[in-house]
OpenMM code with the backbone's topology and positions (N, CA, C; nanometers):
from openmm import Vec3, app, unit

residues = "MET PRO THR ALA PRO SER LYS LYS LEU GLU THR PHE PRO ASN PRO ARG PRO GLY ARG PRO TYR GLU ILE ALA MET GLU CYS PRO GLU PHE THR CYS LEU CYS PRO MET THR GLY GLN PRO ASP PHE ALA THR ILE ARG LEU ARG TYR VAL PRO ALA ALA ARG CYS VAL GLU LEU LYS SER LEU LYS LEU TYR LEU TRP SER TYR ARG SER GLU GLY ALA PHE HIS GLU ALA VAL THR ASN LYS ILE CYS ASP ASP LEU VAL LYS ALA LEU ARG PRO ARG TRP LEU GLU VAL VAL GLY ASP PHE SER VAL ARG GLY GLY ILE THR THR VAL VAL THR ALA ARG HIS GLY ARG ARG PRO ALA".split()
positions = [
    Vec3(-3.0083, -1.8531, -0.5436),
    Vec3(-2.9834, -1.7176, -0.4993),
    Vec3(-2.9492, -1.7208, -0.3498),
    Vec3(-2.8412, -1.6548, -0.3085),
    Vec3(-2.8054, -1.6548, -0.1667),
    Vec3(-2.9058, -1.5744, -0.0841),
    Vec3(-2.9169, -1.6136, 0.0397),
    Vec3(-3.0043, -1.5433, 0.1329),
    Vec3(-2.9293, -1.4225, 0.1873),
    Vec3(-2.9981, -1.3113, 0.1984),
    Vec3(-2.9351, -1.1881, 0.2464),
    Vec3(-3.0206, -1.1263, 0.3563),
    Vec3(-2.9587, -1.0505, 0.4462),
    Vec3(-3.0356, -0.9817, 0.5497),
    Vec3(-3.1399, -0.8895, 0.4880),
    Vec3(-3.2495, -0.8690, 0.5596),
    Vec3(-3.3573, -0.7851, 0.5080),
    Vec3(-3.4353, -0.7232, 0.6229),
    Vec3(-3.4820, -0.6021, 0.6047),
    Vec3(-3.5668, -0.5363, 0.7047),
    Vec3(-3.7152, -0.5657, 0.6815),
    Vec3(-3.7467, -0.6429, 0.5784),
    Vec3(-3.8868, -0.6715, 0.5457),
    Vec3(-3.9378, -0.7903, 0.6261),
    Vec3(-4.0419, -0.7673, 0.7044),
    Vec3(-4.1062, -0.8736, 0.7809),
    Vec3(-4.2292, -0.9212, 0.7041),
    Vec3(-4.2269, -1.0459, 0.6626),
    Vec3(-4.3400, -1.1062, 0.5919),
    Vec3(-4.4379, -1.1624, 0.6938),
    Vec3(-4.5649, -1.1618, 0.6590),
    Vec3(-4.6682, -1.2155, 0.7475),
    Vec3(-4.7591, -1.3085, 0.6681),
    Vec3(-4.8409, -1.3834, 0.7417),
    Vec3(-4.9424, -1.4681, 0.6792),
    Vec3(-5.0677, -1.4642, 0.7670),
    Vec3(-5.1838, -1.4991, 0.7115),
    Vec3(-5.3072, -1.4927, 0.7890),
    Vec3(-5.3050, -1.5878, 0.9090),
    Vec3(-5.3513, -1.5381, 1.0216),
    Vec3(-5.3637, -1.6185, 1.1424),
    Vec3(-5.4661, -1.7296, 1.1147),
    Vec3(-5.4276, -1.8569, 1.1339),
    Vec3(-5.5217, -1.9645, 1.1055),
    Vec3(-5.6369, -1.9740, 1.2059),
    Vec3(-5.6249, -1.9123, 1.3212),
    Vec3(-5.7306, -1.9130, 1.4237),
    Vec3(-5.7480, -1.7731, 1.4835),
    Vec3(-5.7932, -1.6755, 1.4037),
    Vec3(-5.8012, -1.5377, 1.4532),
    Vec3(-5.8997, -1.5171, 1.5678),
    Vec3(-5.9954, -1.6044, 1.5841),
    Vec3(-6.0920, -1.5896, 1.6917),
    Vec3(-6.0459, -1.6434, 1.8249),
    Vec3(-5.9341, -1.7142, 1.8268),
    Vec3(-5.8820, -1.7739, 1.9499),
    Vec3(-5.7561, -1.7009, 1.9936),
    Vec3(-5.7546, -1.6446, 2.1137),
    Vec3(-5.6302, -1.5840, 2.1618),
    Vec3(-5.5324, -1.6933, 2.2080),
    Vec3(-5.4258, -1.7115, 2.1324),
    Vec3(-5.3218, -1.8075, 2.1673),
    Vec3(-5.1866, -1.7399, 2.1551),
    Vec3(-5.0879, -1.7924, 2.2236),
    Vec3(-4.9561, -1.7301, 2.2285),
    Vec3(-4.8570, -1.8047, 2.1401),
    Vec3(-4.7756, -1.7285, 2.0709),
    Vec3(-4.6654, -1.7815, 1.9907),
    Vec3(-4.5358, -1.7336, 2.0559),
    Vec3(-4.4417, -1.8248, 2.0770),
    Vec3(-4.3124, -1.7895, 2.1373),
    Vec3(-4.2003, -1.8320, 2.0437),
    Vec3(-4.1014, -1.7463, 2.0282),
    Vec3(-3.9847, -1.7740, 1.9436),
    Vec3(-3.8598, -1.7281, 2.0168),
    Vec3(-3.7485, -1.7905, 1.9845),
    Vec3(-3.6216, -1.7546, 2.0471),
    Vec3(-3.5112, -1.7568, 1.9424),
    Vec3(-3.4318, -1.6521, 1.9424),
    Vec3(-3.3157, -1.6428, 1.8532),
    Vec3(-3.1914, -1.6275, 1.9394),
    Vec3(-3.1189, -1.7386, 1.9639),
    Vec3(-3.0017, -1.7324, 2.0516),
    Vec3(-2.8746, -1.6810, 1.9830),
    Vec3(-2.8845, -1.6423, 1.8561),
    Vec3(-2.7658, -1.6011, 1.7803),
    Vec3(-2.7730, -1.4569, 1.7325),
    Vec3(-2.8467, -1.3710, 1.8018),
    Vec3(-2.8592, -1.2316, 1.7599),
    Vec3(-2.7290, -1.1567, 1.7852),
    Vec3(-2.6896, -1.0745, 1.6881),
    Vec3(-2.5738, -0.9871, 1.7062),
    Vec3(-2.6029, -0.8495, 1.6478),
    Vec3(-2.5473, -0.7499, 1.7120),
    Vec3(-2.5437, -0.6140, 1.6598),
    Vec3(-2.4081, -0.5580, 1.7017),
    Vec3(-2.3822, -0.4338, 1.6698),
    Vec3(-2.2538, -0.3733, 1.7056),
    Vec3(-2.2722, -0.2689, 1.8137),
    Vec3(-2.1771, -0.2632, 1.9058),
    Vec3(-2.1775, -0.1582, 2.0066),
    Vec3(-2.1536, -0.0254, 1.9344),
    Vec3(-2.2412, 0.0736, 1.9527),
    Vec3(-2.2232, 0.2000, 1.8821),
    Vec3(-2.1052, 0.2817, 1.9344),
    Vec3(-2.0530, 0.2462, 2.0502),
    Vec3(-1.9397, 0.3193, 2.1071),
    Vec3(-1.8059, 0.2614, 2.0619),
    Vec3(-1.7974, 0.1271, 2.0546),
    Vec3(-1.6691, 0.0629, 2.0261),
    Vec3(-1.6640, -0.0080, 1.8904),
    Vec3(-1.7811, -0.0376, 1.8332),
    Vec3(-1.7859, -0.1136, 1.7090),
    Vec3(-1.7697, -0.2631, 1.7301),
    Vec3(-1.7528, -0.3062, 1.8540),
    Vec3(-1.7388, -0.4489, 1.8831),
    Vec3(-1.8757, -0.5157, 1.8798),
    Vec3(-1.8787, -0.6457, 1.8485),
    Vec3(-2.0080, -0.7148, 1.8426),
    Vec3(-2.0691, -0.7344, 1.9812),
    Vec3(-2.1993, -0.7182, 1.9872),
    Vec3(-2.2780, -0.7514, 2.1053),
    Vec3(-2.3611, -0.8739, 2.0697),
    Vec3(-2.3645, -0.9702, 2.1602),
    Vec3(-2.4362, -1.0957, 2.1390),
    Vec3(-2.5556, -1.1013, 2.2324),
    Vec3(-2.6664, -1.1549, 2.1824),
    Vec3(-2.7867, -1.1620, 2.2642),
    Vec3(-2.8748, -1.2782, 2.2210),
    Vec3(-2.9624, -1.3157, 2.3123),
    Vec3(-3.0747, -1.4019, 2.2786),
    Vec3(-3.1965, -1.3109, 2.2739),
    Vec3(-3.2656, -1.3120, 2.1615),
    Vec3(-3.3892, -1.2354, 2.1469),
    Vec3(-3.5050, -1.3327, 2.1643),
    Vec3(-3.5913, -1.3022, 2.2610),
    Vec3(-3.7104, -1.3838, 2.2847),
    Vec3(-3.8330, -1.3022, 2.2466),
    Vec3(-3.9179, -1.3627, 2.1669),
    Vec3(-4.0383, -1.2972, 2.1178),
    Vec3(-4.1584, -1.3815, 2.1578),
    Vec3(-4.2571, -1.3161, 2.2177),
    Vec3(-4.3849, -1.3810, 2.2484),
    Vec3(-4.4946, -1.2854, 2.2049),
    Vec3(-4.5959, -1.3407, 2.1397),
    Vec3(-4.7068, -1.2545, 2.1014),
    Vec3(-4.8361, -1.3332, 2.0889),
    Vec3(-4.9456, -1.2607, 2.1019),
    Vec3(-5.0787, -1.3146, 2.0786),
    Vec3(-5.1258, -1.2492, 1.9486),
    Vec3(-5.1349, -1.3271, 1.8415),
    Vec3(-5.1675, -1.2673, 1.7122),
    Vec3(-5.3132, -1.2223, 1.7037),
    Vec3(-5.3359, -1.1266, 1.6167),
    Vec3(-5.4714, -1.0869, 1.5807),
    Vec3(-5.4974, -1.1476, 1.4426),
    Vec3(-5.4866, -1.0686, 1.3377),
    Vec3(-5.5144, -1.1180, 1.2023),
    Vec3(-5.3931, -1.1803, 1.1333),
    Vec3(-5.2702, -1.1441, 1.1757),
    Vec3(-5.1497, -1.1871, 1.1029),
    Vec3(-5.0497, -1.2522, 1.1977),
    Vec3(-4.9681, -1.3426, 1.1407),
    Vec3(-4.8557, -1.4067, 1.2098),
    Vec3(-4.7288, -1.3749, 1.1311),
    Vec3(-4.6141, -1.3742, 1.1987),
    Vec3(-4.4881, -1.3464, 1.1304),
    Vec3(-4.4335, -1.4751, 1.0684),
    Vec3(-4.3822, -1.4629, 0.9471),
    Vec3(-4.3213, -1.5753, 0.8768),
    Vec3(-4.1780, -1.5892, 0.9277),
    Vec3(-4.1374, -1.7123, 0.9632),
    Vec3(-4.0117, -1.7332, 1.0351),
    Vec3(-3.8865, -1.6985, 0.9560),
    Vec3(-3.8810, -1.7316, 0.8283),
    Vec3(-3.7592, -1.6991, 0.7528),
    Vec3(-3.7404, -1.5478, 0.7433),
    Vec3(-3.8491, -1.4748, 0.7233),
    Vec3(-3.8358, -1.3286, 0.7170),
    Vec3(-3.7922, -1.2727, 0.8522),
    Vec3(-3.8392, -1.3335, 0.9621),
    Vec3(-3.7949, -1.2907, 1.0952),
    Vec3(-3.6456, -1.3152, 1.1119),
    Vec3(-3.5997, -1.4322, 1.0677),
    Vec3(-3.4566, -1.4642, 1.0752),
    Vec3(-3.3742, -1.3628, 0.9966),
    Vec3(-3.4153, -1.3310, 0.8740),
    Vec3(-3.3417, -1.2353, 0.7913),
    Vec3(-3.3486, -1.0942, 0.8483),
    Vec3(-3.4625, -1.0615, 0.9100),
    Vec3(-3.4780, -0.9312, 0.9753),
    Vec3(-3.3795, -0.9193, 1.0924),
    Vec3(-3.3769, -1.0186, 1.1786),
    Vec3(-3.2843, -1.0142, 1.2929),
    Vec3(-3.1391, -1.0140, 1.2454),
    Vec3(-3.1103, -1.0856, 1.1398),
    Vec3(-2.9765, -1.0912, 1.0824),
    Vec3(-2.9328, -0.9528, 1.0327),
    Vec3(-3.0281, -0.8701, 0.9926),
    Vec3(-2.9937, -0.7391, 0.9358),
    Vec3(-2.9273, -0.6459, 1.0372),
    Vec3(-2.9358, -0.6778, 1.1649),
    Vec3(-2.8744, -0.5935, 1.2678),
    Vec3(-2.7257, -0.6223, 1.2880),
    Vec3(-2.6724, -0.7267, 1.2280),
    Vec3(-2.5321, -0.7658, 1.2504),
    Vec3(-2.4316, -0.6575, 1.2203),
    Vec3(-2.4606, -0.5741, 1.1249),
    Vec3(-2.3630, -0.4707, 1.0872),
    Vec3(-2.4063, -0.3313, 1.1326),
    Vec3(-2.5058, -0.3243, 1.2201),
    Vec3(-2.5557, -0.1951, 1.2665),
    Vec3(-2.5151, -0.1691, 1.4110),
    Vec3(-2.4781, -0.0461, 1.4381),
    Vec3(-2.4513, -0.0050, 1.5749),
    Vec3(-2.5813, 0.0308, 1.6442),
    Vec3(-2.6028, -0.0256, 1.7625),
    Vec3(-2.7276, 0.0030, 1.8350),
    Vec3(-2.7099, -0.0261, 1.9833),
    Vec3(-2.7599, 0.0642, 2.0653),
    Vec3(-2.7640, 0.0359, 2.2083),
    Vec3(-2.8677, -0.0720, 2.2334),
    Vec3(-2.8477, -0.1503, 2.3386),
    Vec3(-2.9375, -0.2622, 2.3696),
    Vec3(-3.0826, -0.2159, 2.3817),
    Vec3(-3.1016, -0.1056, 2.4498),
    Vec3(-3.2362, -0.0528, 2.4716),
    Vec3(-3.3020, -0.0130, 2.3391),
    Vec3(-3.2242, 0.0500, 2.2525),
    Vec3(-3.2773, 0.0971, 2.1245),
    Vec3(-3.3134, -0.0183, 2.0320),
    Vec3(-3.2256, -0.1163, 2.0213),
    Vec3(-3.2508, -0.2252, 1.9279),
    Vec3(-3.3681, -0.3118, 1.9740),
    Vec3(-3.3816, -0.3351, 2.1028),
    Vec3(-3.4938, -0.4147, 2.1531),
    Vec3(-3.6258, -0.3433, 2.1257),
    Vec3(-3.6305, -0.2128, 2.1505),
    Vec3(-3.7518, -0.1365, 2.1239),
    Vec3(-3.7816, -0.1237, 1.9749),
    Vec3(-3.6789, -0.1150, 1.8922),
    Vec3(-3.6981, -0.1082, 1.7464),
    Vec3(-3.7578, -0.2385, 1.6946),
    Vec3(-3.7066, -0.3514, 1.7429),
    Vec3(-3.7626, -0.4813, 1.7029),
    Vec3(-3.9100, -0.4888, 1.7424),
    Vec3(-3.9415, -0.4458, 1.8629),
    Vec3(-4.0810, -0.4439, 1.9097),
    Vec3(-4.1663, -0.3558, 1.8184),
    Vec3(-4.1209, -0.2345, 1.7908),
    Vec3(-4.1968, -0.1419, 1.7063),
    Vec3(-4.2208, -0.1983, 1.5669),
    Vec3(-4.1171, -0.2569, 1.5077),
    Vec3(-4.1299, -0.3117, 1.3720),
    Vec3(-4.2268, -0.4297, 1.3671),
    Vec3(-4.2228, -0.5146, 1.4695),
    Vec3(-4.3153, -0.6279, 1.4738),
    Vec3(-4.4589, -0.5813, 1.4961),
    Vec3(-4.4777, -0.4820, 1.5813),
    Vec3(-4.6117, -0.4270, 1.6032),
    Vec3(-4.6658, -0.3685, 1.4726),
    Vec3(-4.5824, -0.2972, 1.4003),
    Vec3(-4.6246, -0.2376, 1.2730),
    Vec3(-4.6647, -0.3451, 1.1717),
    Vec3(-4.5873, -0.4523, 1.1645),
    Vec3(-4.6142, -0.5580, 1.0669),
    Vec3(-4.7328, -0.6462, 1.1051),
    Vec3(-4.7495, -0.6710, 1.2362),
    Vec3(-4.8468, -0.7711, 1.2815),
    Vec3(-4.9758, -0.7132, 1.3392),
    Vec3(-4.9680, -0.5957, 1.4016),
    Vec3(-5.0817, -0.5416, 1.4770),
    Vec3(-5.1372, -0.6484, 1.5731),
    Vec3(-5.0502, -0.7021, 1.6603),
    Vec3(-5.0919, -0.8122, 1.7472),
    Vec3(-5.1808, -0.7641, 1.8621),
    Vec3(-5.2462, -0.8594, 1.9255),
    Vec3(-5.3218, -0.8279, 2.0469),
    Vec3(-5.2253, -0.7894, 2.1589),
    Vec3(-5.1136, -0.8615, 2.1645),
    Vec3(-5.0115, -0.8393, 2.2671),
    Vec3(-4.8787, -0.8900, 2.2123),
    Vec3(-4.7699, -0.8213, 2.2486),
    Vec3(-4.6380, -0.8629, 2.2022),
    Vec3(-4.5338, -0.8253, 2.3065),
    Vec3(-4.4360, -0.9134, 2.3235),
    Vec3(-4.3245, -0.8873, 2.4142),
    Vec3(-4.1954, -0.9290, 2.3451),
    Vec3(-4.0959, -0.8412, 2.3493),
    Vec3(-3.9626, -0.8704, 2.2985),
    Vec3(-3.8647, -0.8554, 2.4141),
    Vec3(-3.7857, -0.9598, 2.4383),
    Vec3(-3.6829, -0.9565, 2.5415),
    Vec3(-3.5473, -0.9686, 2.4724),
    Vec3(-3.4615, -0.8707, 2.4964),
    Vec3(-3.3232, -0.8763, 2.4504),
    Vec3(-3.2353, -0.9117, 2.5694),
    Vec3(-3.1833, -1.0330, 2.5698),
    Vec3(-3.0997, -1.0831, 2.6801),
    Vec3(-2.9548, -1.0812, 2.6304),
    Vec3(-2.8833, -0.9734, 2.6614),
    Vec3(-2.7503, -0.9495, 2.6065),
    Vec3(-2.6413, -1.0112, 2.6926),
    Vec3(-2.5419, -1.0664, 2.6266),
    Vec3(-2.4304, -1.1335, 2.6939),
    Vec3(-2.3435, -1.0339, 2.7692),
    Vec3(-2.2609, -1.0877, 2.8538),
    Vec3(-2.1729, -1.0067, 2.9382),
    Vec3(-2.0823, -0.9186, 2.8529),
    Vec3(-2.0780, -0.7922, 2.8930),
    Vec3(-1.9839, -0.6975, 2.8325),
    Vec3(-1.9327, -0.6123, 2.9476),
    Vec3(-1.8038, -0.6188, 2.9736),
    Vec3(-1.7444, -0.5418, 3.0825),
    Vec3(-1.7968, -0.5836, 3.2194),
    Vec3(-1.8325, -0.7115, 3.2325),
    Vec3(-1.8798, -0.7625, 3.3592),
    Vec3(-2.0271, -0.7366, 3.3875),
    Vec3(-2.1004, -0.6847, 3.2884),
    Vec3(-2.2415, -0.6522, 3.3077),
    Vec3(-2.3253, -0.7210, 3.2006),
    Vec3(-2.4315, -0.7874, 3.2449),
    Vec3(-2.5297, -0.8387, 3.1492),
    Vec3(-2.6470, -0.7412, 3.1467),
    Vec3(-2.7147, -0.7356, 3.0336),
    Vec3(-2.8292, -0.6468, 3.0185),
    Vec3(-2.9464, -0.7265, 2.9650),
    Vec3(-3.0643, -0.7069, 3.0266),
    Vec3(-3.1879, -0.7659, 2.9766),
    Vec3(-3.2874, -0.6517, 2.9586),
    Vec3(-3.3328, -0.6343, 2.8358),
    Vec3(-3.4269, -0.5273, 2.8029),
    Vec3(-3.5574, -0.5922, 2.7583),
    Vec3(-3.6694, -0.5493, 2.8159),
    Vec3(-3.8004, -0.6022, 2.7798),
    Vec3(-3.8876, -0.4884, 2.7282),
    Vec3(-3.9414, -0.5067, 2.6073),
    Vec3(-4.0331, -0.4087, 2.5481),
    Vec3(-4.1660, -0.4795, 2.5217),
    Vec3(-4.2751, -0.4140, 2.5566),
    Vec3(-4.4083, -0.4738, 2.5404),
    Vec3(-4.5016, -0.3804, 2.4650),
    Vec3(-4.6014, -0.4429, 2.4043),
    Vec3(-4.7077, -0.3695, 2.3357),
    Vec3(-4.8408, -0.4350, 2.3721),
    Vec3(-4.9386, -0.3524, 2.4029),
    Vec3(-5.0735, -0.4009, 2.4269),
    Vec3(-5.0900, -0.4683, 2.5617),
    Vec3(-5.2078, -0.5247, 2.5807),
    Vec3(-5.2400, -0.5951, 2.7041),
    Vec3(-5.2519, -0.7431, 2.6737),
    Vec3(-5.1886, -0.8220, 2.7559),
    Vec3(-5.1901, -0.9670, 2.7380),
    Vec3(-5.3293, -1.0213, 2.7749),
    Vec3(-5.3927, -1.0936, 2.6813),
    Vec3(-5.5242, -1.1517, 2.7135),
    Vec3(-5.5134, -1.2536, 2.8264),
    Vec3(-5.6179, -1.2626, 2.9032),
    Vec3(-5.6206, -1.3568, 3.0156),
    Vec3(-5.6330, -1.5006, 2.9682),
] * unit.nanometer
topology = app.Topology()
chain = topology.addChain("A")
for resn in residues:
    res = topology.addResidue(resn, chain)
    for name in ("N", "CA", "C"):
        topology.addAtom(name, app.Element.getBySymbol(name[0]), res)
């Protein structure tokens, strides 16, 4: 069966829920569409979080990020939506999503959305 984009984020139990540790992921191939022109916008999405009870499953994260390829979204909106969806799925102690968007019209954009307080 071919793999298809999906908005469903799968999770699994945190193997060390009593220890605050950080997980970092990077997706250098993120794309969405400019809602004004319909042209593709390219970005690197960086995700860092301190899990509580659940961790995100990587293939579902890949398919989730892939689902934005055909959607029009402003950089600010899509970065915050990714943050909101991950918070809903994971209920992490702390989470940060950085959308580092490639040059468009001579301007690069970096949007950072955070949830919670980062443990010391």
